[in-house]
C-alpha positions in Angstrom: -0.3 -0.5 0.0 1.4 2.9 -0.9 0.3 6.5 0.5 -3.9 7.4 1.8 -7.0 5.9 0.6 -10.1 6.7 1.7 -13.8 5.3 0.9 -16.9 7.1 2.1 -20.3 5.5 2.5 -23.8 6.5 3.6 -26.0 4.3 5.3 -29.0 4.2 7.9 -27.3 5.1 11.1 -27.7 8.3 12.8 -23.9 8.7 14.0 -21.0 9.0 11.8 -18.0 6.4 12.2 -14.1 6.5 11.6 -11.9 3.9 10.2 -8.7 3.4 9.8 -6.5 0.6 9.0 -2.7 0.3 8.5 -0.9 -2.4 6.9 2.1 -3.6 9.7 4.3 -6.5 10.2 3.8 -10.0 10.8 2.8 -12.3 13.6 5.6 -13.4 16.3 7.8 -10.7 15.4 9.6 -7.8 17.7 7.3 -5.1 16.3 4.0 -6.9 16.3 4.4 -8.0 20.5 5.4 -3.8 20.5 2.1 -3.0 18.1 -0.3 -5.0 20.6 1.0 -3.2 23.5 0.6 0.5 21.5 -2.9 -0.4 20.7 -3.7 -1.2 24.5 -2.2 2.0 25.4 -4.1 4.0 22.7 -7.6 2.8 23.2 -8.1 -0.1 25.5 -10.5 1.3 28.5 -11.1 4.5 30.1 -7.7 5.4 30.6 -6.5 5.0 27.1 -5.1 7.7 25.7 -7.5 7.9 23.2 -10.5 7.3 25.1 -9.7 9.8 27.8 -8.8 12.7 25.2 -11.5 11.7 22.4 -14.9 10.0 24.7 -14.1 11.6 28.0 -12.5 15.3 28.1 -13.4 16.6 24.5 -16.4 14.4 23.6 -16.0 14.2 20.2 -16.4 10.3 20.2 -18.8 8.1 21.3 -16.6 5.3 21.9 -13.2 4.0 20.0 -11.2 1.4 20.3 -7.8 -0.1 18.5 -6.4 -3.3 17.8 -3.3 -5.4 16.1 -4.2 -8.4 14.5 -0.7 -10.0 13.5 -0.9 -12.5 10.6 1.1 -15.1 8.7 2.4 -12.5 5.7 1.6 -8.9 7.4 -0.9 -7.9 9.8 -3.1 -4.9 10.5 -3.4 -2.5 12.7 -7.4 -1.0 12.8 -8.6 2.1 15.0 -12.2 2.6 14.8 -14.1 5.5 16.6 -17.8 6.7 16.1 -18.4 10.3 16.5 -20.8 11.4 19.2 -24.1 14.0 17.6 -23.0 17.4 16.5 -19.4 16.0 15.9 -17.4 15.3 12.8 -15.3 12.2 11.8 -12.6 14.8 10.6 -12.2 16.2 14.0 -11.6 12.9 15.3 -9.1 11.8 12.4 -6.9 14.6 13.4 -6.4 14.4 17.2 -5.9 10.2 16.5 -3.0 11.7 14.1 -2.1 13.9 17.0 -1.9 11.2 19.3 0.1 9.0 17.2 3.1 11.5 16.4 3.1 12.4 19.9 3.7 8.4 21.2 6.0 7.9 18.4 8.4 11.2 19.6 7.6 10.2 23.3 7.7 6.6 24.7 5.1 5.8 26.9 5.4 6.1 30.8 6.2 3.2 32.8 3.2 3.3 34.5 1.2 3.1 30.9 3.7 0.1 29.9 2.8 -2.3 33.4 -1.0 -1.2 33.1 -0.7 -2.4 29.3 1.4 -5.8 30.2 -1.3 -6.2 32.9 -4.3 -6.2 30.5 -2.5 -8.8 27.8 -1.5 -11.1 30.4 -5.5 -11.1 32.4 -6.9 -11.4 28.7 -3.5 -13.9 27.8 -5.0 -16.3 30.9 -9.0 -15.3 30.4 -8.6 -17.1 27.3 -7.0 -20.5 28.8 -10.5 -20.5 30.6 -12.8 -22.2 27.6 -11.3 -25.6 26.1 -13.4 -24.7 22.5 -15.1 -21.9 20.5 -13.3 -18.3 19.2 -10.2 -18.2 21.5 -10.2 -20.9 23.4 -8.1 -23.5 24.4 -8.5 -25.7 20.9 -7.9 -22.5 19.0 -5.2 -21.1 20.6 -3.3 -24.6 20.1 -4.5 -24.6 16.6 -2.9 -20.8 16.3 0.4 -21.1 17.5 0.8 -24.7 15.9 -0.2 -23.1 12.3 1.6 -19.8 12.7 4.7 -20.5 14.6 5.1 -24.3 14.0 5.1 -24.7 18.0 1.7 -25.2 19.9 4.1 -25.3 23.4 3.8 -21.3 22.9 0.5 -21.4 24.6 2.4 -21.4 28.1 5.2 -19.2 27.5 4.4 -16.4 23.9 3.0 -13.8 27.0 7.1 -13.9 27.9 7.6 -11.7 24.9 5.8 -8.8 26.1 7.6 -8.7 28.8 10.5 -7.8 26.6 8.4 -4.8 24.9 10.2 -1.6 26.1 8.6 1.7 26.1 10.8 2.6 22.9 10.0 -0.2 20.9 6.5 1.0 21.2 7.6 4.3 20.1 9.3 2.9 17.4 6.3 0.5 16.5 4.0 3.9 16.3 6.3 5.1 13.5 4.7 2.3 11.2 1.5 3.9 11.1 2.4 6.4 8.8 0.7 7.6 5.7 0.3 4.3 3.9 -3.0 3.8 5.3 -7.1 2.6 4.6 -9.7 5.4 5.9 -13.2 4.7 5.9 -16.0 7.1 6.6 -19.6 5.8 7.4 -22.0 9.1 7.5 -25.6 8.7 8.0 -27.9 8.8 5.1 -29.5 11.9 4.2 -33.3 11.8 4.8 -35.1 10.3 1.8 -38.5 9.3 1.0 -38.6 5.3 0.5 -38.4 4.1 -2.7 -12.5 -28.7 -5.3 -11.1 -31.7 -3.2 -13.6 -34.7 -2.9 -14.8 -35.4 0.9 -15.4 -38.9 1.7 -18.6 -38.9 3.6 -19.5 -42.1 4.2 -17.5 -43.1 7.0 -18.0 -40.3 9.5 -16.0 -40.3 13.2 -17.6 -42.7 15.9 -18.6 -40.5 18.9 -16.6 -41.2 22.0 -17.8 -42.5 25.4 -19.5 -40.1 27.4 -17.4 -38.9 30.0 -18.7 -38.3 34.0 -19.1 -35.0 34.8 -19.7 -33.5 38.5 -21.0 -30.2 39.2 -19.3 -27.7 41.1 -20.9 -27.1 44.7 -21.2 -23.6 45.9 -20.5 -23.5 49.7 -22.8 -20.8 51.4 -22.0 -18.7 54.1 -23.9 -16.0 56.2 -21.5 -13.2 56.7 -22.0 -10.8 59.9 -23.8 -8.2 58.2 -26.4 -10.6 57.4 -25.9 -11.0 53.8 -24.9 -14.6 51.8 -22.2 -15.2 50.2 -22.4 -17.9 47.6 -17.9 -19.5 46.8 -17.4 -22.2 44.0 -13.7 -22.2 44.6 -11.4 -22.8 41.5 -7.9 -23.4 41.0 -7.2 -24.4 37.5 -5.9 -20.9 37.0 -4.7 -17.7 39.0 -8.4 -16.0 38.0 -11.0 -14.9 40.4 -14.5 -13.2 39.9 -16.4 -11.4 42.9 -19.6 -9.6 42.4 -22.2 -8.4 44.5 -26.1 -9.6 43.5 -29.0 -7.2 44.2 -32.4 -8.2 44.1 -34.3 -5.3 42.5 -34.0 -3.9 38.9 -35.4 -2.1 36.4 -39.0 -3.7 37.2 -38.7 -1.2 40.4 -38.2 2.1 38.6 -40.3 4.9 39.1 -43.2 4.5 36.8 -42.5 8.5 35.3 -38.5 7.5 35.4 -37.8 4.2 33.3 -33.9 4.0 33.4 -33.7 5.2 36.5 -32.0 2.0 37.8 -29.6 1.4 35.0 -28.5 5.2 35.2 -28.1 4.9 38.9 -26.2 1.9 38.5 -24.1 3.5 35.5 -23.4 6.5 38.3 -21.7 4.1 40.9 -18.6 3.8 38.6 -18.2 7.5 37.7 -16.9 8.5 41.6 -16.6 8.4 45.0 -16.2 10.6 47.7 -12.1 9.3 47.4 -11.8 8.3 44.0 -12.8 10.4 40.3 -14.4 8.6 37.6 -11.0 8.5 35.9 -9.0 7.5 38.8 -11.7 4.2 39.2 -10.8 3.5 35.4 -6.9 4.0 35.6 -6.7 1.6 38.7 -9.1 -1.2 37.3 -7.2 -1.0 33.9 -3.7 -0.7 35.8 -4.6 -4.2 37.1 -5.5 -5.4 34.3 -8.9 -6.2 35.7 -12.6 -6.1 34.1 -15.4 -4.8 35.7 -19.1 -5.8 35.4 -22.4 -4.1 35.8 -25.6 -5.8 35.0 -29.1 -4.4 35.3 -32.1 -6.8 34.2 -36.1 -6.6 34.9 -35.2 -8.2 38.8 -32.0 -7.8 39.5 -29.0 -6.0 39.5 -25.2 -7.3 39.4 -21.8 -5.2 40.1 -18.5 -7.5 40.2 -15.1 -7.6 39.0 -12.6 -9.9 37.6 -8.9 -10.2 37.1 -5.9 -11.6 38.0 -6.1 -13.3 41.9 -3.1 -12.1 43.2 -4.8 -8.6 42.7 -8.0 -9.1 44.5 -7.6 -7.3 47.3 -6.8 -4.1 45.8 -9.9 -4.7 43.4 -12.0 -5.0 46.2 -10.8 -1.4 47.6 -11.9 -0.1 44.6 -15.0 -2.2 44.3 -16.5 -1.3 47.5 -15.9 2.1 47.4 -17.8 2.5 44.2 -20.6 0.6 46.2 -20.6 2.2 49.9 -19.1 5.7 48.3 -20.6 6.7 45.2 -21.2 10.9 44.8 -23.2 11.0 41.6 -21.0 13.7 40.5 -22.7 16.2 38.2 -20.4 16.6 35.3 -20.0 13.0 35.0 -23.9 12.6 35.1 -24.3 14.5 32.3 -21.9 13.3 30.2 -23.7 9.9 30.8 -26.9 11.0 29.8 -25.2 12.2 26.6 -24.2 9.1 26.2 -27.7 7.5 26.9 -29.5 9.9 24.6 -27.2 9.3 21.8 -27.6 5.3 22.4 -31.3 4.9 22.6 -31.5 7.2 19.4 -29.4 4.6 17.9 -32.2 2.1 18.7 -33.7 2.8 15.4 -30.4 2.2 13.6 -30.9 -1.9 14.3 -33.8 -3.4 13.0 -33.0 -6.0 15.6 -33.1 -3.4 18.6 -36.5 -2.5 17.0 -37.9 -5.3 16.9 -37.0 -6.4 20.6 -38.4 -3.2 21.8 -41.5 -3.8 20.1 -42.0 -7.2 21.2 -41.9 -5.8 24.5 -44.1 -2.7 24.1 -46.9 -5.1 22.5 -47.0 -7.8 25.2 -46.8 -5.8 28.1 -47.3 -2.5 27.1 -44.3 0.6 26.9 -44.5 1.9 30.6 -45.7 -1.1 32.7 -42.3 -2.5 34.8 -41.9 -5.3 32.6 -42.5 -3.4 29.5 -40.8 -0.4 29.5 -36.8 -0.6 27.7 -34.4 -1.3 30.9 -32.7 2.3 29.3 -35.7 4.1 29.8 -37.1 6.6 26.9 -35.5 9.9 25.7 -38.0 11.7 28.1 -37.0 9.9 31.1 -33.6 10.0 30.7 -33.6 13.9 30.2 -35.8 14.3 32.9 -33.8 12.3 35.6 -31.8 14.5 38.6 -28.9 13.7 41.0 -31.6 13.3 43.4 -33.5 10.9 41.7 -30.0 8.9 41.4 -29.1 9.2 44.8 -32.9 8.2 46.0 -32.9 5.2 44.3 -29.1 4.4 45.7 -30.6 4.9 49.1 -34.1 3.8 49.1 -33.9 0.6 46.7 -30.6 -0.2 46.0 -29.4 0.1 49.5 -32.3 -1.9 50.9 -32.4 -4.6 48.9 -31.7 -8.4 49.6 -27.9 -9.1 49.2 -25.6 -12.0 48.3 -22.2 -12.0 47.0 -20.7 -14.4 44.4 -17.1 -15.3 44.6 -16.0 -17.8 41.8 -12.1 -18.5 41.3 -8.4 -19.2 42.7 -9.6 -18.3 46.5 -10.6 -20.3 49.5 -14.0 -19.3 50.8 -12.6 -18.6 54.0 -10.6 -15.7 52.6 -13.6 -14.7 50.4 -15.7 -14.0 53.6 -12.5 -12.3 55.4 -12.3 -9.9 52.4 -15.7 -9.1 51.8 -16.4 -8.9 55.6 -13.5 -6.1 56.0 -14.3 -4.2 52.9 -18.0 -4.5 52.9 -19.0 -4.4 57.0 -21.3 -1.8 57.1 -23.2 -3.4 53.9 -26.4 -5.1 55.5 -29.5 -6.6 54.6 -31.8 -4.9 55.6 -35.1 -7.2 54.3 -37.5 -4.7 52.9 -40.7 -6.2 52.1 -40.9 -6.1 47.9 -43.8 -4.8 46.1 -46.0 -7.3 44.1 -44.9 -7.0 41.0 -47.1 -9.6 39.5 -48.5 -8.7 35.9 -51.4 -10.7 35.1 -51.4 -12.9 31.5 -53.8 -11.4 28.7 -57.2 -12.8 27.6 -56.8 -15.6 25.3 -56.9 -14.7 21.7 -58.9 -15.4 18.7 -55.4 -15.8 16.2 -52.7 -14.3 15.6 -51.6 -10.8 15.4 -49.0 -8.9 13.1 -47.9 -5.9 14.0 -45.8 -4.1 11.2 -42.9 -1.8 12.0 -41.7 0.2 9.0 -38.1 0.5 8.1 -37.9 2.3 4.6 -35.1 0.4 2.3 -34.4 -2.4 4.1 -32.8 -5.7 2.7 -34.4 -8.0 5.4 -37.3 -8.2 7.6 -37.4 -8.9 11.4 -39.5 -11.3 13.2 -40.6 -11.7 16.7 -43.3 -13.9 17.3 -44.3 -15.0 20.8 -46.5 -14.5 23.9 -46.3 -14.7 27.9 -45.9 -17.7 29.8 -44.8 -19.5 33.3 -43.3 -18.2 35.7 -39.7 -18.8 36.2 -40.9 -21.2 39.4 -43.5 -22.8 38.0 -43.8 -26.6 38.4 -44.0 -27.4 34.3 -40.3 -24.9 34.2 -37.8 -28.2 33.0 -40.5 -29.3 30.6 -41.5 -26.1 28.7 -37.4 -25.2 28.6 -37.4 -28.9 27.0 -39.8 -27.7 24.6 -38.1 -24.6 23.8 -35.0 -26.3 22.9 -36.9 -28.7 20.5 -38.8 -25.6 19.1 -35.6 -23.1 18.5 -33.2 -23.6 20.9 -30.8 -25.5 19.4 -29.2 -25.6 15.7 -30.9 -28.3 15.1 -34.2 -27.2 16.2 -37.7 -27.1 14.1 -37.2 -23.6 13.2 -33.7 -23.3 12.0 -34.2 -26.7 10.0 -37.3 -25.1 8.3 -36.3 -21.5 7.8 -32.6 -21.8 7.4 -31.9 -25.5 6.0 -34.7 -26.4 4.0 -36.2 -23.0 2.7 -33.4 -20.5 2.9 -35.2 -17.7 4.1 -33.1 -17.0 7.1 -29.3 -17.2 8.3 -30.5 -18.5 11.7 -34.2 -18.6 13.1 -34.0 -19.6 17.1 -36.3 -19.4 20.1 -36.0 -18.5 23.6 -37.6 -17.9 26.7 -37.2 -15.1 29.4 -37.6 -16.4 32.8 -38.8 -13.8 35.4 -40.7 -14.4 38.8 -44.1 -13.4 38.1 -44.2 -14.2 33.8 -41.9 -15.4 31.3 -41.8 -14.1 27.5 -41.6 -17.2 24.7 -40.4 -16.0 21.8 -39.4 -17.2 18.2 -37.1 -14.6 16.3 -34.6 -14.1 13.2 -33.8 -12.0 10.1 -35.2 -13.2 6.8 -35.2 -12.1 2.9 -37.6 -9.3 2.4 -39.6 -11.1 -0.5 -40.0 -14.2 1.7 -41.2 -12.4 4.5 -45.0 -13.6 3.7 -43.8 -17.3 4.0 -41.6 -16.6 6.8 -44.4 -15.7 9.2 -46.4 -18.6 7.8 -43.7 -21.0 8.5 -43.0 -19.6 12.2 -46.5 -19.9 13.1 -46.6 -23.1 11.6 -43.8 -24.6 13.8 -45.3 -23.0 16.6 -48.6 -24.4 16.1 -47.6 -27.5 15.2 -45.4 -28.6 18.3 -48.4 -28.1 20.1 -51.0 -31.0 18.2 -50.4 -30.9 14.6 -46.9 -32.2 14.9 -45.9 -33.0 18.8 -42.7 -34.2 19.6 -41.6 -37.5 18.3 -39.7 -40.6 20.1 -36.6 -39.9 18.5 -36.4 -36.2 18.8 -37.0 -36.8 22.6 -34.2 -38.8 23.0 -31.8 -36.4 20.9 -32.9 -33.6 22.5 -32.5 -34.9 26.0 -29.1 -36.5 25.1 -28.0 -32.8 23.3 -29.3 -30.8 26.8 -27.6 -33.1 28.8 -24.5 -32.9 27.0 -24.5 -29.4 27.2 -24.1 -29.2 31.0 -20.5 -29.2 31.0 -19.8 -26.3 29.0 -22.3 -24.1 31.1 -19.5 -24.3 33.4 -16.0 -23.7 32.0 -15.4 -20.3 32.7 -15.4 -18.2 35.6 -18.3 -15.9 34.2 -20.4 -18.7 33.1 -20.3 -20.3 36.7 -20.9 -16.5 38.2 -24.2 -16.7 36.0 -25.5 -20.0 37.4 -25.0 -18.4 40.6 -27.2 -15.5 39.7 -29.8 -17.7 38.7 -29.1 -19.4 42.2 -29.6 -15.9 44.1 -32.4 -14.8 41.7 -34.7 -17.6 42.3 -33.6 -18.5 45.5 -32.8 -22.0 44.1 -31.2 -24.7 46.8 -27.4 -25.3 46.8 -27.6 -28.7 44.9 -29.8 -27.2 42.4 -26.9 -27.5 40.2 -27.2 -31.6 40.2 -31.1 -32.0 41.1 -31.3 -29.9 37.3 -29.3 -33.0 35.6 -31.4 -35.6 37.4 -34.9 -33.5 36.6 -33.8 -33.3 32.8 -33.2 -37.1 32.7 -36.3 -37.5 34.6 -38.8 -36.0 31.9 -40.9 -38.4 30.0 -42.1 -37.5 26.5 -45.6 -37.2 27.7 -44.7 -34.9 30.4 -43.1 -32.7 27.4 -45.6 -33.2 25.0 -48.4 -31.9 27.6 -46.3 -29.0 28.3 -46.4 -27.9 24.9 -50.0 -27.9 24.7 -50.7 -26.3 28.2 -48.2 -23.3 27.9 -47.3 -22.7 24.0 -50.6 -20.8 22.5 -51.0 -20.1 19.1 -54.0 -18.0 19.6 -52.3 -15.4 21.7 -49.2 -15.6 19.3 -47.9 -11.3 18.6 -46.1 -11.1 15.5 -43.5 -8.1 15.5 -42.2 -7.4 11.7 -39.5 -4.6 11.3 -39.3 -3.9 7.5 -39.8 -1.9 4.3 -43.9 -1.5 4.7 -44.1 -0.6 1.2 -42.8 -4.2 -0.1 -44.0 -6.2 2.5 -47.6 -5.1 4.2 -49.7 -6.3 1.1 -47.9 -9.6 0.9 -48.5 -10.2 5.2 -52.1 -8.7 4.4 -52.7 -12.0 2.4 -52.0 -14.5 5.2 -55.6 -13.2 6.5 -54.4 -12.1 10.2 -55.2 -8.8 12.0 -52.3 -6.4 10.9 -51.4 -3.3 12.5 -48.5 -0.6 11.6 -47.3 1.0 14.9 -43.9 2.4 15.7 -40.9 0.4 18.1 -43.4 1.6 21.4 -46.7 0.2 20.3 -48.0 2.9 19.2 -50.4 3.3 16.2 -49.9 4.9 12.9 
């Protein structure tokens, strides 16, 4: 590549984005390791140079990232930035070039180098948690074998990064010169719609099944009345620690949806002793990753990293949870980001369909129907006092469970949490009844069309409200969903992808909650077969109930698939943490991981068929279709079902 190559295109997006890519050196060279370190220093985490400058201080960019991809013949260094509303990629581009020039002239500090090594080391270790999949042990062994001829490098390659000096990083930055490709993606101006032979006759035989024992959590009641769940794993020096709050967005004030998420985000933005930047800087220096999750019924805040750093991580985490100060400057910055994100929902047909599905099923202003992130009116109206009240009156008064997974003993975990969080008590405040009544039985499916002019695909959602998580038919209905659309070889995917070729993938899932669940089939299909795809989706939902009930062999394979998939649910600390979150959220017994396997094993074909008949209701199906109205409305009307044109919040148009 000689010189600059620029490409500009317009797309149906709300924010401009800049892509920069430079050709670099191959994998396993000295420069490759230095370029990896450079990418971390430039744009990996809140305290990185570009994120601090462009996202946090000058607020020119909504987000920015950098990475180096070493390959066999040459590598690529990428920087990607999304502009904030009202900003242009031109200013961002200038700032990026200035930052690259600065680091090429002046080597990074010792602290930046140590932070980068800690983060790269943490990423490397976390990849070793999983056996398969992208980045897992098998993938890594294959990578080192093919690229370096030595799979044993999986154990030693990290040492190369220790040898990278600050001067090496400056030298590597000089490689990012005027030879690059730049791509700018701008929002569309408003317009009106207009080979080798393979022997497959002798497949390999399956190996004998291996035994698997689920990890057993240990429960400890702490002095402050909170509960601690611990699973010790000594395979890798990694530990995850987090705090589960038994409250979520369903408890948002009715006039302020999005309050729970906003308040939780603000816990990361400053305490009485640490600024927002200091929190990010200290966590990133340790190579740690913070986690925050606000669901309908719970909030989780945690940190994961190398076990030697757990004590320091808990110092920061406890300060965030116990001493937030909700700084106004950070609140306004977060508000701008949230408003930008809410406007960007319309850029994603998939996100639009998800919002519309919930709005139609439960109502856009109900506790379980509003979007967790709120809406533009509510986010704009939230004040500091609202955040403080939510923190004091909802978050702190909720029931709390500490969750610890990794290379740490239960005794040490209890000691550290008692030391850091001793004042955080459970107040056992009674929760308001959030039961949502199910709608009356319908007379047939109803189609709701959300117009997306010019869309090349249609996004489908088909579902209805179903039984709560604690229902005695939980296991049997989950089994039905696995056959319907929970697996690659499920009915929906085999029909719409493999047989008809309408979709790249079509699946179903059940979102389990305390008062109800939501069963949804979903996928994207080609515009010209939208009508046929809706027909086939409704057909599968009807057939599994009565016309084509689950067969004997289908049942056997599904049970085998579910049982064999259990070990993969406990591969990483993150997966085990998710399992413990469910245990805390639904008050499951400590032996649940074992009894769950037994309940799946004990299911009978009759029980599963009966569950499908009782809990899948084709007459109550609400079908959301997001696509080009001009092309799909008339064909959809030919199906004979009631059809309403709505916006993504369920309002009629």
